[in-house]
Phi, psi and omega in degrees: 000159179298135186293333180286350181259144170255113186277123177239343184219146177230120173264134181236126172289160181259282183293124180092342180250312176262333184201161170231112190048239187260027174238127179279148172297131180310125176084359187293319184298315179294322176299321177294320174304315183293316177301328180287344175281351180271159183278061182223153173268136182247133171230147178248120186243127188220141172271002186303124174240012183281341185208155179286168183300322181298312177298313180302319181294320181300318180300311185294323178292323173302328180274003171095014180271127180274093183226137174257153185301324183286354175272350186258130174240115185250158176293336175295319179293321180292322179292316177303311183303317180294317179301317180292323179291324179277348181052056178244165181246106191276147156278115184269103172269071181227156177304144184302325181292349183262349191298329183296342178284350178248013181305130178092352176280127178293129182235008180286149180042059188302140175234026176202161178236124176247118186237129177231208179271108184219073186304327182286346182257350183274069175233168190298320184298311189287317177299318181294324175295319173300314178303315183293319177300314182294324178296327178274010172108359180288134179289148178257126176246114178269119178300322167192175183232036178301137185286321180199168178219174183261129170248171177298327184265008175132192182281149184225149178302135171269190177283343181313310179298330181280325174296317182297326178294319176292321176302313182297313185292327186254003182053044178231176175240133176283148166276121184259128186251339186269189175300139015259026185292136184299324180299325178301307183296316182293324177289326177292324178288333193305317181290342181276343187067021179251158182268158179304320182293352177253015188231158175226147179243135177246123177200167181264356180253110185301314182287303191282321181280300187281306182299313179301318181296313182295325175295338180268000179100359180269173166271154179232136175245121176266132175250145188268051172234180178062236185274358181304139175229145182306134181100349180304330181304329182275002181273355175231155174225121359290161179292176178303147173301320176215151175235122186237158182297322184197174178308310184302324178290325177299315178297324175303314182295316179301309180297324180293326179276347176271344180285000000 
């Protein structure tokens, strides 16, 4: 890490960085244990919208990760906060397993559209319902706009292309709440009591993880796992502070500079 910085917080992406679906990145559990012995606060920040925070936490614990619920900040949480602030009734285009994170939110006679990763809802009928609402003035809230993500059988479309389709069709712009938005990173940092210049982000998405963090004043470490593809380093300017083979290697670099 840069000598002029005092590192106090580490933000860690989940999908593609610590695990891919139900498979952990080799050595990630032990690397997390080593990082916990360092004098830094750790937060896990994710754009995952396929499942609620509780289900995500259960998955991580099954994989052997020692993580508590209050350490996880998700784009679903950010989206719910925005819905409550605006006092709107959303059409929820999210996966069924993520609905519990919106429990208690009124959804009758929707006057807003909230869109995440929802493969079972990305059909003509449902997208057309969202289109008509937006065309009549309903705001579009994008949980995030990732282009794609990593599954066991390869890369898969993220919600970004579907959000962009609605924006194009209605000639409007969605409010994006997840990574790479600056507000997302700053909100995730708020509970740590640390400043952006005291934090580093580790992730497999050069634009959303590393670029978003660096635009927020943090350092960014790109890992070559998950959705990473050769040449991703050149997709942002300035490029990543560091590019590492995997999360364990990123932890090695951080610990070396803390000693």
